[in-house]
C-alpha positions as CSV (number, residue, x, y, z in Angstrom):
1,M,59.0,136.3,118.0
2,S,61.3,137.9,120.4
3,D,65.2,138.5,119.8
4,V,66.0,135.4,121.9
5,Q,63.6,133.1,120.1
6,T,64.8,134.5,116.6
7,W,68.5,133.6,117.6
8,I,67.4,130.1,119.1
9,Q,65.6,128.9,116.0
10,E,68.6,130.2,114.0
11,T,71.2,128.2,116.1
12,V,69.0,125.1,115.9
13,T,68.4,125.2,112.4
14,G,72.0,126.6,111.3
15,N,73.8,123.8,113.0
16,R,73.5,119.9,112.5
17,I,73.8,119.1,116.4
18,V,73.2,121.7,119.2
19,L,73.1,120.8,122.5
20,F,72.1,123.5,125.1
21,M,73.5,122.6,128.4
22,K,75.1,123.5,131.5
23,G,78.5,124.4,131.4
24,T,80.5,123.6,128.5
25,A,81.3,120.3,126.4
26,Q,84.8,120.4,128.1
27,F,83.4,121.4,131.6
28,P,79.6,120.4,132.2
29,Q,78.0,121.7,135.2
30,C,75.5,119.3,135.9
31,G,75.7,115.5,135.7
32,F,72.8,115.6,133.1
33,S,74.7,117.7,130.9
34,G,77.9,115.5,131.3
35,R,75.9,112.4,130.6
36,A,74.7,114.0,127.3
37,I,78.1,115.0,125.9
38,Q,79.3,111.5,126.6
39,I,76.3,110.0,124.9
40,L,76.6,112.1,121.7
41,K,80.6,111.3,121.6
42,S,79.9,107.9,121.8
43,C,77.7,107.9,119.0
44,G,80.6,109.2,117.1
45,A,79.1,113.0,117.0
46,E,81.1,115.8,115.3
47,N,81.0,119.2,115.3
48,I,78.5,119.5,118.2
49,V,77.4,123.4,118.9
50,T,77.1,123.5,122.3
51,I,75.1,126.6,124.1
52,N,76.0,127.1,127.9
53,V,72.5,128.1,129.3
54,L,74.3,129.7,132.5
55,D,75.9,132.4,130.5
56,D,72.6,133.9,129.9
57,A,69.3,133.8,131.8
58,D,67.3,134.9,128.7
59,V,68.6,132.0,126.5
60,R,68.2,129.6,129.7
61,Q,64.4,130.5,129.7
62,G,64.0,131.0,126.0
63,I,65.1,127.4,125.3
64,K,62.4,126.2,127.7
65,D,60.0,128.2,125.7
66,Y,61.0,127.4,122.2
67,S,61.0,123.5,122.8
68,N,58.0,123.4,125.7
69,W,60.3,121.3,127.6
70,P,61.1,122.1,131.1
71,T,64.5,120.9,131.8
72,I,68.1,121.4,130.3
73,P,70.2,119.9,128.5
74,Q,68.2,119.9,125.1
75,L,69.3,118.2,122.1
76,Y,68.4,119.1,118.6
77,I,69.6,117.6,115.4
78,G,68.6,119.0,111.9
79,G,66.7,121.4,113.4
80,E,64.8,118.8,115.2
81,F,64.4,118.9,119.1
82,I,65.2,115.3,120.3
83,G,64.7,115.5,124.0
84,G,67.0,115.8,127.1
85,S,69.5,113.3,128.8
86,D,66.8,110.5,129.6
87,I,65.5,110.1,126.0
88,M,69.1,110.5,124.7
89,G,69.9,107.8,127.0
90,E,66.9,105.6,126.0
91,M,67.8,106.5,122.4
92,F,71.5,105.5,122.8
93,E,70.6,102.2,124.4
94,S,68.3,101.4,121.4
95,G,71.1,102.3,118.9
96,E,68.4,104.7,117.5
97,L,70.6,108.0,118.3
98,K,73.9,106.9,116.8
99,T,71.5,106.2,113.2
100,L,70.2,109.6,113.5
101,I,73.4,111.1,114.2
102,Q,75.4,109.2,111.4
103,S,72.4,109.6,108.9
């Protein structure tokens, strides 16, 4: 496992809620990342660890390889890959995401 992959694994398993995104929670750099943050906040998520993939090309590619998922943002809860903004939106609408965050 590469250093980037090791760092990603430690990050997603060492924090309850991790969002790999473009930009920051305060200043998202794409609509999908902005939507992901809004959804998490609407679910009452706190202590969200956000990783700006635009800061490091190795992390940007590494997270895609780690999850085998081609797009960003990517949400992890309790070390488990949840999905991107579309999946988050569906889970939000059904109430499943809020239940998962609050459990």
